[in-house]
Residue, then its C-alpha position, 0 to 999 in steps of 0.5 A: m479330631q472330630k472326624s477321628d472321634d466319629l470314625v473310632d466311635d462307629y468302629l467301637k459300636s461295630r465291635e461291640s456288636h460283633f462281640r455281643i453276637l460271640v458272647i450270645q453264642f458263647i452263652q448258648m454253648i455253655g447252656f447246651k453243655v450244661l443241659v447235655t451234661a445234666g441230662l446225661l447224669l440224670i438219665g444215666g444215674v436213673l438207668v444205673l440205679d434201675q439196672r438197665m445200664n452198667i457203670g462201663q456202659f455209662v462211662a462209655a456214653e459220657i465219654i462219647i457225649i463229652l467228645v460231641i460237646n467238644s466238637v460243637e464247642k470248637l465249632i462255635l468258637g471258630l465262628g469269630s474267625f469266620y465272621d471275620v473272613l466274611t467281613s474281609i471278603e465284603k471289604l474286598g468285594q467293594v473294591i474288586d466286585k465290578p463288572i468284567e468287561s466283555q472279551t468279545g465283539e467286533v474288531v477294528h481292522s488293524g490295517s485301517s485308521l481310526r475315526i472316531v466320532l462323538k455324536d450328542v454325547n452326555y455323561e452324568v454320574k449320580e453324585r452330581n446334579t449337573p451333567i459332567l459333559k453335555a451335547i459333545n459332538l466331535a469327530i477325530e479324523s486321521q491325522d487330526k491333531i486336537l487340542v482341548k483346553g478348559e478349566s479345572g472340572a470342565g470335563k477334559s478327563s471324562l472326555l478322554h475316558l469316553i473316547t478310550g471307552v473306559i466309561l460309556p455315555t449316559s446318552g448319545y452315541i460314540y462310533v469307531n469306524d461307523l461301529s458302536i463303541e459298545s459293540l467293539h472288542i474293547n481291549k483290541y480296541r484299546a490296543q490301537l490307542g496310545l495313552s498318557l493320561s495324568t494318573e499313569t505312573p511307572f509300576e514296579g518292574t523293568i524299564r522294559e516291561n514299563v514301556t512294552f507291557g510285555n508286548k514281545d513285538i516291541s524290539d529294544d531298537a524301537i525303545y532306544e529310538v523313542f528314548k532318544h526323541i523324548g530325552l530318556t537316553e541320558f536316564l538310560q546310560q545311568q542305569p547300571k542294568g539298562l533296560n533291565t533296571i528295576l523301577k520303583p512303583e508310582g515313579k518313586q526315587m526318580a524325577y517327575t519329568i522322568a516318570k512322565k517320559i516313561v509313561l509317554a514312551r509306553a504310549i507311543v512305542k507301539k506306533p498307536k493309531v490315536l495318541i491320547l495325551e492329558d498334560p503330558l509335558d507339564q513341569f517340563k523346560k520349555n525348550e525341552a517341551k517344544q522338542i518333544i512336541d515337534f516329534l509328536i506332531d511330525e507328519r511322518h507319524a501316522w497317528s492322530m492325536v488328542v491332547v489336553s494341555n495348557n502349553d501355548y506351543w500346542d495351539l501352534k501345532c494343532n489343526k483343531h482347537i476345542v474349549l470346554n466349559k462346564g461340560e460343553i464345547v464352547h469353541 
């Protein structure tokens, strides 16, 4: 209640300030009209009495002056809406005014595997006194299956965001095939990654659009194959329009595990070079999770993997294990 009261109080003060400006402008407008009208009557009356102007000329001059005054009045009254537009643009700017990522740069050859190296990487933000990640050294080689563990707040999500280029290190270096990640054409680099992050959900669109992101190179047969291995075939069979079925945004009106599977299918259907998974199978039944992990780990897949999960079955399947504690690799 106290917080609501403070917010309402700030809002009312802002509105009072806003309307105070409008009132001042309205008073100035009234004063302007009175001054011009009085001046017109005074000067016109003197000129008529002095016979330098006849009544017709006086009336014509008064009509012109009144039209000018009405135009000025409309302009001033419209300033309220103009101020509202400026305020709205300012609010939108706080959300969307972020620097546009460069659409040029080096391109990693599509036929080669990806080798990603983090060297002495630190990541800090102004809002925190301590670094989120400190002195991270990590190499992701071809066919590596890396499991990342750690308590909440240890920096696991930030590590994944650094690998994908969503954020850049405060200090240190990230190399992709011996090229600095900052020098890459970032969209073409990300096109070679498969992402299933904890914050991702289905969007409003067809099942096909959710899985392919409009990539025409991905066939329906490829989607069916992936669905079979991750357990989405039965879900698809229940849909009245198959792959053309429209999904609700944010995974609404569907089971949580189904939404997670759709995001996972989106990550793997394009056969990425590096698969980055964050809690991909949490809340899944143990046997179902094992089947999907076995499919993802299968050596027939060319991708390397970085997985954040507390599922113990990953321990048996991954060849590298990392434990983060307060932003540092402790194991």
